[in-house]
VEXFI-116826 format. One record per residue: residue number from 1; residue in three letters; y, x, z of N, C-alpha, C, CB in turn. Coordinates in nm, 2 decimals, decimal comma. Glycine has a CB too. Example, Ala and Ser with C-alpha at 12.3 -4.5 7.8 and 13.67 -1.06 7.14 Angstrom:
2
+-----+-----+--------+--------+--------+---------+--------+--------+--------+--------+--------+---------+--------+--------+
!   k !   r ! nnorth !  neast !    nup ! canorth ! caeast !   caup ! cnorth !  ceast !    cup ! cbnorth ! cbeast !   cbup !
+-----+-----+--------+--------+--------+---------+--------+--------+--------+--------+--------+---------+--------+--------+
!   1 ! ala !  -0,57 !   1,32 !   0,78 !   -0,45 !   1,23 !   0,78 !  -0,33 !   1,32 !   0,78 !   -0,45 !   1,13 !   0,90 !
!   2 ! ser !  -0,22 !   1,28 !   0,71 !   -0,11 !   1,37 !   0,71 !   0,00 !   1,29 !   0,79 !   -0,06 !   1,41 !   0,57 !
+-----+-----+--------+--------+--------+---------+--------+--------+--------+--------+--------+---------+--------+--------+
end
This chain:
55
+-----+-----+--------+--------+--------+---------+--------+--------+--------+--------+--------+---------+--------+--------+
!   k !   r ! nnorth !  neast !    nup ! canorth ! caeast !   caup ! cnorth !  ceast !    cup ! cbnorth ! cbeast !   cbup !
+-----+-----+--------+--------+--------+---------+--------+--------+--------+--------+--------+---------+--------+--------+
!   1 ! unk !   1,70 !  22,84 !  17,33 !    1,67 !  22,75 !  17,36 !   1,73 !  22,60 !  17,28 !    1,68 !  22,77 !  17,48 !
!   2 ! unk !   1,69 !  22,50 !  17,29 !    1,69 !  22,41 !  17,20 !   1,72 !  22,28 !  17,29 !    1,55 !  22,42 !  17,13 !
!   3 ! unk !   1,77 !  22,18 !  17,27 !    1,82 !  22,05 !  17,30 !   1,72 !  21,97 !  17,23 !    1,98 !  22,02 !  17,26 !
!   4 ! unk !   1,64 !  21,89 !  17,31 !    1,54 !  21,79 !  17,26 !   1,59 !  21,64 !  17,33 !    1,38 !  21,85 !  17,30 !
!   5 ! unk !   1,59 !  21,52 !  17,28 !    1,62 !  21,41 !  17,31 !   1,46 !  21,35 !  17,35 !    1,71 !  21,34 !  17,19 !
!   6 ! unk !   1,42 !  21,28 !  17,44 !    1,32 !  21,23 !  17,46 !   1,35 !  21,07 !  17,51 !    1,25 !  21,33 !  17,55 !
!   7 ! unk !   1,24 !  20,99 !  17,48 !    1,26 !  20,85 !  17,57 !   1,16 !  20,77 !  17,63 !    1,32 !  20,76 !  17,49 !
!   8 ! unk !   1,20 !  20,74 !  17,74 !    1,06 !  20,71 !  17,84 !   1,01 !  20,60 !  17,81 !    1,09 !  20,69 !  18,00 !
!   9 ! unk !   0,88 !  20,56 !  17,76 !    0,84 !  20,42 !  17,75 !   0,84 !  20,34 !  17,85 !    0,74 !  20,41 !  17,71 !
!  10 ! unk !   0,83 !  20,40 !  18,00 !    0,82 !  20,33 !  18,10 !   0,96 !  20,23 !  18,15 !    0,77 !  20,42 !  18,21 !
!  11 ! unk !   1,09 !  20,35 !  18,17 !    1,20 !  20,25 !  18,16 !   1,29 !  20,23 !  18,09 !    1,25 !  20,26 !  18,23 !
!  12 ! unk !   1,24 !  20,28 !  17,95 !    1,34 !  20,28 !  17,80 !   1,47 !  20,36 !  17,83 !    1,39 !  20,10 !  17,73 !
!  13 ! unk !   1,49 !  20,47 !  17,89 !    1,62 !  20,50 !  17,90 !   1,59 !  20,65 !  17,80 !    1,68 !  20,52 !  18,09 !
!  14 ! unk !   1,68 !  20,69 !  17,73 !    1,69 !  20,84 !  17,68 !   1,72 !  20,93 !  17,76 !    1,78 !  20,87 !  17,57 !
!  15 ! unk !   1,71 !  21,06 !  17,76 !    1,71 !  21,19 !  17,81 !   1,74 !  21,31 !  17,74 !    1,60 !  21,21 !  17,86 !
!  16 ! unk !   1,82 !  21,44 !  17,75 !    1,79 !  21,55 !  17,67 !   1,74 !  21,66 !  17,79 !    1,94 !  21,59 !  17,57 !
!  17 ! unk !   1,65 !  21,73 !  17,74 !    1,63 !  21,84 !  17,82 !   1,63 !  21,98 !  17,71 !    1,49 !  21,80 !  17,91 !
!  18 ! unk !   1,66 !  22,06 !  17,76 !    1,67 !  22,21 !  17,69 !   1,55 !  22,30 !  17,73 !    1,82 !  22,30 !  17,75 !
!  19 ! unk !   1,47 !  22,31 !  17,62 !    1,35 !  22,38 !  17,60 !   1,34 !  22,45 !  17,49 !    1,25 !  22,31 !  17,60 !
!  20 ! unk !   1,23 !  22,59 !  17,55 !    1,19 !  22,66 !  17,42 !   1,12 !  22,59 !  17,33 !    1,12 !  22,78 !  17,44 !
!  21 ! unk !   1,07 !  22,64 !  17,23 !    0,99 !  22,56 !  17,12 !   0,86 !  22,56 !  17,19 !    0,98 !  22,63 !  16,97 !
!  22 ! unk !   0,82 !  22,67 !  17,26 !    0,65 !  22,70 !  17,33 !   0,65 !  22,59 !  17,46 !    0,62 !  22,91 !  17,40 !
!  23 ! unk !   0,75 !  22,58 !  17,50 !    0,76 !  22,48 !  17,62 !   0,72 !  22,32 !  17,51 !    0,95 !  22,48 !  17,71 !
!  24 ! unk !   0,77 !  22,31 !  17,42 !    0,76 !  22,16 !  17,39 !   0,64 !  22,14 !  17,34 !    0,86 !  22,12 !  17,29 !
!  25 ! unk !   0,58 !  22,25 !  17,31 !    0,42 !  22,22 !  17,26 !   0,34 !  22,20 !  17,36 !    0,35 !  22,34 !  17,17 !
!  26 ! unk !   0,36 !  22,26 !  17,48 !    0,26 !  22,26 !  17,57 !   0,25 !  22,10 !  17,65 !    0,29 !  22,39 !  17,67 !
!  27 ! unk !   0,36 !  22,03 !  17,67 !    0,39 !  21,89 !  17,73 !   0,52 !  21,82 !  17,72 !    0,37 !  21,90 !  17,86 !
!  28 ! unk !   0,50 !  21,68 !  17,71 !    0,66 !  21,67 !  17,74 !   0,66 !  21,63 !  17,88 !    0,74 !  21,56 !  17,65 !
!  29 ! unk !   0,84 !  21,66 !  17,89 !    0,87 !  21,67 !  18,03 !   0,86 !  21,51 !  18,11 !    1,01 !  21,73 !  18,04 !
!  30 ! unk !   0,87 !  21,50 !  18,23 !    0,85 !  21,37 !  18,29 !   0,98 !  21,29 !  18,28 !    0,79 !  21,38 !  18,45 !
!  31 ! unk !   1,02 !  21,20 !  18,29 !    1,17 !  21,13 !  18,29 !   1,22 !  21,13 !  18,40 !    1,17 !  20,99 !  18,25 !
!  32 ! unk !   1,37 !  21,17 !  18,42 !    1,41 !  21,22 !  18,54 !   1,48 !  21,08 !  18,63 !    1,52 !  21,35 !  18,50 !
!  33 ! unk !   1,49 !  20,96 !  18,55 !    1,52 !  20,88 !  18,56 !   1,42 !  20,78 !  18,65 !    1,55 !  20,87 !  18,45 !
!  34 ! unk !   1,30 !  20,77 !  18,63 !    1,19 !  20,72 !  18,68 !   1,05 !  20,80 !  18,73 !    1,16 !  20,63 !  18,59 !
!  35 ! unk !   1,02 !  20,92 !  18,70 !    0,95 !  20,99 !  18,68 !   0,81 !  20,97 !  18,60 !    0,94 !  21,00 !  18,78 !
!  36 ! unk !   0,86 !  20,90 !  18,54 !    0,78 !  20,84 !  18,44 !   0,69 !  20,97 !  18,33 !    0,89 !  20,73 !  18,34 !
!  37 ! unk !   0,57 !  20,96 !  18,28 !    0,48 !  21,07 !  18,18 !   0,49 !  21,02 !  18,07 !    0,33 !  21,09 !  18,21 !
!  38 ! unk !   0,52 !  20,89 !  18,06 !    0,48 !  20,81 !  17,89 !   0,63 !  20,87 !  17,84 !    0,47 !  20,57 !  17,88 !
!  39 ! unk !   0,63 !  20,96 !  17,78 !    0,80 !  20,99 !  17,74 !   0,74 !  21,07 !  17,56 !    0,90 !  21,16 !  17,90 !
!  40 ! unk !   0,84 !  21,02 !  17,45 !    0,83 !  21,05 !  17,33 !   0,95 !  21,13 !  17,31 !    0,82 !  20,93 !  17,23 !
!  41 ! unk !   0,94 !  21,18 !  17,18 !    1,05 !  21,26 !  17,14 !   1,10 !  21,16 !  17,00 !    0,99 !  21,43 !  17,10 !
!  42 ! unk !   1,24 !  21,15 !  17,06 !    1,31 !  21,07 !  16,99 !   1,41 !  21,16 !  16,85 !    1,42 !  20,99 !  17,12 !
!  43 ! unk !   1,43 !  21,09 !  16,77 !    1,53 !  21,17 !  16,66 !   1,65 !  21,18 !  16,72 !    1,57 !  21,10 !  16,52 !
!  44 ! unk !   1,72 !  21,29 !  16,68 !    1,84 !  21,33 !  16,71 !   1,93 !  21,38 !  16,61 !    1,83 !  21,40 !  16,80 !
!  45 ! unk !   2,04 !  21,37 !  16,62 !    2,14 !  21,42 !  16,51 !   2,15 !  21,56 !  16,55 !    2,29 !  21,34 !  16,50 !
!  46 ! unk !   2,19 !  21,63 !  16,46 !    2,21 !  21,77 !  16,46 !   2,35 !  21,78 !  16,42 !    2,11 !  21,86 !  16,37 !
!  47 ! unk !   2,43 !  21,87 !  16,46 !    2,54 !  21,93 !  16,41 !   2,60 !  22,07 !  16,43 !    2,63 !  21,85 !  16,45 !
!  48 ! unk !   2,61 !  22,17 !  16,36 !    2,65 !  22,33 !  16,39 !   2,77 !  22,32 !  16,39 !    2,60 !  22,46 !  16,29 !
!  49 ! unk !   2,87 !  22,37 !  16,47 !    2,99 !  22,43 !  16,47 !   3,00 !  22,60 !  16,45 !    3,04 !  22,38 !  16,60 !
!  50 ! unk !   3,08 !  22,61 !  16,32 !    3,10 !  22,78 !  16,31 !   3,23 !  22,82 !  16,27 !    3,01 !  22,86 !  16,21 !
!  51 ! unk !   3,29 !  22,92 !  16,27 !    3,41 !  22,95 !  16,31 !   3,48 !  22,97 !  16,17 !    3,40 !  23,07 !  16,40 !
!  52 ! unk !   3,35 !  23,00 !  16,05 !    3,39 !  23,02 !  15,93 !   3,47 !  22,87 !  15,87 !    3,26 !  23,08 !  15,84 !
!  53 ! unk !   3,55 !  22,84 !  15,77 !    3,65 !  22,79 !  15,74 !   3,55 !  22,77 !  15,58 !    3,80 !  22,89 !  15,76 !
!  54 ! unk !   3,55 !  22,63 !  15,51 !    3,50 !  22,63 !  15,43 !   3,59 !  22,63 !  15,28 !    3,42 !  22,54 !  15,46 !
!  55 ! unk !   3,62 !  22,68 !  15,18 !    3,68 !  22,67 !  15,09 !   3,68 !  22,75 !  14,97 !    3,77 !  22,65 !  15,13 !
+-----+-----+--------+--------+--------+---------+--------+--------+--------+--------+--------+---------+--------+--------+
end
């Protein structure tokens, strides 16, 4: 599962949802703040944490 950031066009709040890629293609989730259906996927920063040390 991956985390996706969405922006609600109705209340202008961001929220994060964990979804499988197949679920993301089906439809966007409703806003948990206002229940709005007009949501767009926002750009999010990505970082990975590993146990290997570089060097």
